[in-house]
Structure formats: structure tokens, C-alpha cells
C-alpha positions as CSV (number, residue, x, y, z in Angstrom):
1,M,-19.4,7.9,-0.1
2,A,-15.6,7.4,-0.3
3,T,-14.5,6.3,-3.8
4,N,-10.8,6.4,-3.5
5,F,-10.2,2.6,-3.6
6,T,-8.7,0.8,-6.5
7,V,-10.5,-1.7,-8.7
8,K,-8.2,-4.5,-9.9
9,L,-9.5,-6.5,-12.8
10,N,-8.8,-10.2,-12.9
11,E,-9.9,-12.1,-16.0
12,Y,-9.8,-15.4,-14.1
13,M,-12.1,-14.4,-11.2
14,P,-15.9,-14.5,-11.5
15,L,-17.4,-11.0,-11.5
16,R,-19.3,-11.4,-8.3
17,D,-16.1,-12.6,-6.5
18,L,-14.1,-9.7,-8.0
19,V,-16.6,-7.1,-6.7
20,F,-16.7,-8.8,-3.2
21,T,-12.9,-9.1,-3.0
22,T,-12.4,-5.5,-4.1
23,L,-14.8,-4.0,-1.6
24,R,-13.5,-6.3,1.2
25,Q,-9.9,-5.2,0.6
26,A,-10.9,-1.6,0.4
27,I,-12.5,-1.9,3.9
28,L,-9.8,-3.9,5.5
29,K,-7.1,-1.6,4.2
30,G,-8.9,1.5,5.3
31,E,-9.6,2.8,1.8
32,L,-13.3,2.7,2.8
33,Q,-13.7,4.0,6.4
34,P,-16.2,3.1,9.1
35,G,-19.3,5.1,8.5
36,D,-18.8,5.4,4.7
37,R,-22.0,4.6,2.9
38,L,-22.0,2.0,0.2
39,M,-24.3,3.3,-2.5
40,E,-25.1,0.7,-5.1
41,I,-25.4,3.0,-8.0
42,Q,-22.1,4.9,-7.4
43,L,-20.2,1.6,-6.7
44,A,-21.6,0.0,-9.9
45,E,-20.5,3.0,-12.0
46,K,-17.0,3.1,-10.4
47,M,-16.5,-0.7,-10.9
48,G,-18.2,-0.8,-14.3
49,V,-20.7,-3.5,-13.3
50,S,-24.4,-3.9,-12.7
51,R,-26.0,-3.4,-9.3
52,T,-26.6,-7.1,-8.8
53,P,-23.0,-8.1,-7.9
54,I,-22.7,-5.0,-5.8
55,R,-25.8,-6.0,-3.8
56,E,-24.6,-9.6,-3.4
57,A,-21.2,-8.4,-2.2
58,I,-22.8,-6.1,0.4
59,R,-24.8,-9.0,1.7
60,K,-21.7,-11.1,2.1
61,L,-19.8,-8.3,3.7
62,E,-22.7,-7.8,6.2
63,K,-22.4,-11.5,7.2
64,E,-18.7,-11.0,7.8
65,G,-19.4,-8.0,10.1
66,L,-17.6,-5.6,7.8
67,V,-20.8,-3.9,6.7
68,T,-23.9,-2.9,8.7
69,M,-27.4,-2.0,7.5
70,V,-28.6,1.3,9.0
71,P,-32.4,2.1,8.9
72,R,-33.3,4.8,6.4
73,K,-29.6,5.1,5.3
74,G,-28.7,1.7,3.9
75,A,-25.4,-0.1,3.9
76,E,-22.3,1.5,5.5
77,V,-18.9,0.3,6.5
78,A,-19.0,-1.1,10.0
79,G,-16.6,0.1,12.7
80,I,-14.3,-2.3,14.7
81,S,-16.1,-3.5,17.8
82,E,-14.2,-4.5,21.0
83,K,-15.9,-7.9,20.9
84,M,-14.7,-8.6,17.4
85,L,-11.2,-7.4,18.2
86,K,-10.9,-9.6,21.3
87,D,-12.3,-12.6,19.5
88,V,-9.9,-12.4,16.5
89,L,-6.8,-11.6,18.6
90,E,-7.6,-14.3,21.2
91,V,-7.6,-16.9,18.4
92,R,-4.6,-15.3,16.7
93,M,-2.5,-15.4,19.9
94,N,-2.9,-19.1,20.4
95,L,-2.3,-20.0,16.8
96,E,0.8,-17.7,16.7
97,K,2.2,-19.4,19.8
98,L,1.7,-22.8,18.2
99,A,3.3,-21.6,15.0
100,F,6.3,-20.3,16.9
101,S,6.7,-23.5,18.9
102,L,6.6,-25.7,15.7
103,A,8.9,-23.3,13.9
104,M,11.5,-23.7,16.7
105,D,11.6,-27.4,16.0
106,N,12.2,-26.9,12.3
107,I,14.2,-23.7,12.1
108,R,17.3,-23.6,9.9
109,P,20.0,-21.0,9.5
110,E,18.6,-20.0,6.1
111,D,15.2,-19.4,7.8
112,I,16.8,-17.1,10.3
113,K,18.3,-15.1,7.4
114,K,14.8,-14.8,5.8
115,L,13.4,-13.5,9.0
116,E,16.2,-11.0,9.4
117,A,15.6,-9.8,5.8
118,A,11.9,-9.5,6.5
119,E,12.5,-7.5,9.6
120,A,14.9,-5.2,7.7
121,A,12.2,-4.7,5.1
122,F,9.7,-3.8,7.9
123,S,12.2,-1.3,9.4
124,E,12.7,0.2,5.9
125,A,9.0,0.5,5.5
126,V,8.7,2.3,8.9
127,D,11.4,4.8,7.8
128,T,10.3,5.5,4.2
129,G,7.1,3.6,3.4
130,T,3.4,4.1,3.7
131,L,1.1,2.6,6.3
132,I,0.1,-0.1,3.8
133,D,3.8,-0.9,3.2
134,M,4.4,-1.3,6.9
135,T,1.3,-3.5,7.4
136,N,2.3,-5.7,4.4
137,A,5.9,-6.0,5.7
138,D,4.7,-7.0,9.2
139,E,2.4,-9.6,7.7
140,A,5.3,-11.0,5.6
141,F,7.5,-11.4,8.7
142,H,4.9,-13.6,10.4
143,F,4.1,-15.7,7.3
144,I,7.7,-16.8,7.2
145,I,7.2,-18.3,10.7
146,Y,4.0,-20.0,9.5
147,D,5.9,-21.6,6.6
148,V,8.7,-22.8,8.9
149,A,6.2,-24.3,11.3
150,G,5.4,-26.8,8.5
151,N,1.8,-27.5,9.5
152,D,-0.5,-27.0,6.5
153,K,-3.7,-27.0,8.5
154,L,-2.3,-24.4,10.9
155,K,-1.2,-22.2,8.0
156,E,-4.7,-22.5,6.5
157,L,-6.3,-21.3,9.7
158,L,-4.0,-18.4,10.0
159,N,-4.5,-17.5,6.4
160,N,-8.3,-17.5,7.0
161,L,-7.7,-15.0,9.7
162,K,-5.4,-13.0,7.6
163,E,-7.9,-10.4,6.3
164,N,-9.3,-9.7,9.8
165,M,-5.9,-9.4,11.3
166,Y,-4.9,-7.0,8.5
167,R,-7.4,-4.5,9.7
168,Y,-6.0,-4.6,13.2
169,R,-2.4,-4.4,12.0
170,L,-3.3,-1.3,10.1
171,E,-5.0,0.3,13.1
172,Y,-2.0,-0.6,15.4
173,L,0.6,0.9,13.0
174,K,-1.3,4.2,12.7
175,D,0.3,5.3,16.0
176,R,4.0,6.0,15.4
177,K,5.1,5.2,18.9
178,Y,4.2,1.5,18.5
179,R,6.4,1.0,15.4
180,D,9.7,0.8,17.3
181,T,8.0,-1.6,19.8
182,L,7.1,-3.9,16.9
183,T,10.6,-3.8,15.5
184,K,12.1,-4.8,18.9
185,E,9.6,-7.6,19.3
186,H,10.4,-9.0,15.9
187,N,14.1,-9.0,16.8
188,V,13.5,-10.8,20.1
189,I,11.4,-13.4,18.2
190,I,14.3,-14.0,15.8
191,E,16.8,-14.2,18.6
192,A,14.7,-16.7,20.5
193,L,14.4,-18.9,17.4
194,R,18.1,-18.6,16.8
195,M,19.0,-19.6,20.5
196,G,16.3,-22.2,20.9
197,D,14.7,-20.3,23.8
198,R,11.1,-21.4,23.6
199,E,10.0,-19.8,26.9
200,A,11.3,-16.3,25.9
201,G,9.9,-16.6,22.4
202,L,6.4,-17.7,23.5
203,G,6.4,-14.8,26.0
204,V,7.2,-12.2,23.4
205,V,4.7,-13.6,20.9
206,E,2.0,-13.3,23.6
207,Q,3.1,-9.8,24.5
208,H,3.2,-8.9,20.8
209,I,-0.5,-9.7,20.4
210,E,-1.5,-8.1,23.8
211,N,0.2,-4.9,22.8
212,Q,-1.8,-4.8,19.6
213,K,-5.0,-5.5,21.4
214,S,-4.4,-2.9,24.1
215,A,-3.4,-0.2,21.6
216,V,-6.3,-0.7,19.2
217,M,-8.8,-1.0,22.0
218,K,-7.5,2.3,23.4
219,R,-8.0,3.9,20.0
220,L,-11.5,2.6,19.7
221,R,-12.5,3.9,23.2
222,Q,-10.9,7.3,22.4
223,E,-12.8,7.6,19.1
224,A,-16.1,6.6,20.9
225,L,-15.5,9.3,23.5
226,E,-14.9,11.9,20.8
227,K,-18.1,11.0,19.0
228,E,-20.0,11.5,22.3
229,E,-18.6,14.9,22.9
230,R,-20.7,17.9,22.0
231,P,-19.1,20.3,19.4
232,D,-18.6,23.0,22.1
233,Q,-16.8,20.5,24.3
234,R,-14.5,19.5,21.5
235,L,-13.8,23.1,20.7
236,K,-13.0,23.9,24.4
237,K,-10.7,20.9,24.6
238,Y,-8.7,21.9,21.4
239,K,-8.5,25.5,22.6
240,S,-7.0,24.3,25.9
241,K,-4.6,22.0,24.1
242,Y,-3.3,24.7,21.8
243,C,-3.4,27.5,24.4
244,I,-6.1,29.5,22.5
245,K,-8.1,31.9,24.5
């Protein structure tokens, strides 16, 4: 079982919520990987709690689809399914387009400056930061648009999706070739808001989400194929790739 995640104590949070939040964040941020077993005893020792809140947290995580129960093995971190990916990003696309459209009606010069600063922070994270830094910076860029949209219920819905979207952002940014694409899309979104070009902005928002869906789905399918390959097939493929006889 992976135990390289961080436990953050919070005196204002009930213990059961702290355990649940800590494990949830560790899964969403990739500190606990798909297939990692969640052993109650080891988790309880690491977090300095009894097994009861661990067990409760695992049950809640199972309901969210982040944990699966495997016969004779117990709880383990669930992988990302194509169905889950499509469902979340389909909802996100429509909410993001609404947020952009509302933001265009409310945008001010100072908001454009905030977006430019957020994009600069994202670009810096791409150049010098970690994968988590990049993911957080991308998230921060979009949340400025949600704020400018000025619809509290919309922001609440997007915030509820935040944790699930974080997992896909992280997966998307693992591939270096998509990072420049993301930067370009951010800049087009800013320019569309600056120029009041609703059609161009909505188009790039849609493409922004479609690119993420396609890339993560491609990764999922590739990983599934690699798992199905026999060891001798993988060895043959790698020998061929690196010209080893």
C-alpha cells in the first residue's frame, strides 16, 4: 500500500471528516494510485487514529466511485473509467460555457489583468513547477472566470465538481505535449473576453474540454492495453522500441 501522502491536521474539522478528506485528496492528487490497497491497520497507524474513521471514510469513498471493494483483497483505489470521465466532463463543458458567457457580460479591465496574471502563473508552473503546481494554477485560472460570472449557484455547482475535475486535470497535464496547448487556449479565452467575442470564446472553451477528454481517454485505453499484454509481448515491444536484439 502506498503511504506517501500527507496528513494535514485541522483542529476545527471532526476526525471522521479529516480522515475522509485526507484520503480523498490523496487519491485525487495521485498520491494514492489506482490499484493501491487501502489497509485499515496501516492507514490508522499513519494517521494516528482508530480503524473506525478509516472504515467510514473508505465506505464514503466507495460511494463516490474513488474506491472499489475487491473480493479477497479488500478496498483499493479505483481507476478512472471512461464512463465517469465522459459524465463529469460533459457536465463541466456546459457549466464552463455558461460561466464564460456570464463572465463576458460582467468582465472589467481589472478582471482581465487577474486572468493574465493567472495565466502567467500557470506558464511559470509549466516551466519550473511540479505537476501539482500546474494543476492548481490551471484550476485557479478557471475559478477567476467563475467569480466574474457572478452566479453563486453556478459557482457552487462547479465547486462541487472541483475534486473530480482535479483528477482529470492532473492526468491531462502528465503529458508534456498538452501543456503548451493549454497555455494557448487560456490566452484565446482571455482575448475573447477582452474583445467581447462570445462565439470564439465559447468555441475555445468547448475545444478546451474536448482536448482534455480525448487525451485522458487515450491514456486510459493505452494503459488498459498494456495491462492486457503478456510480459513476453511487452518485452518484445520495448526491445523493438530501443533497437535491442
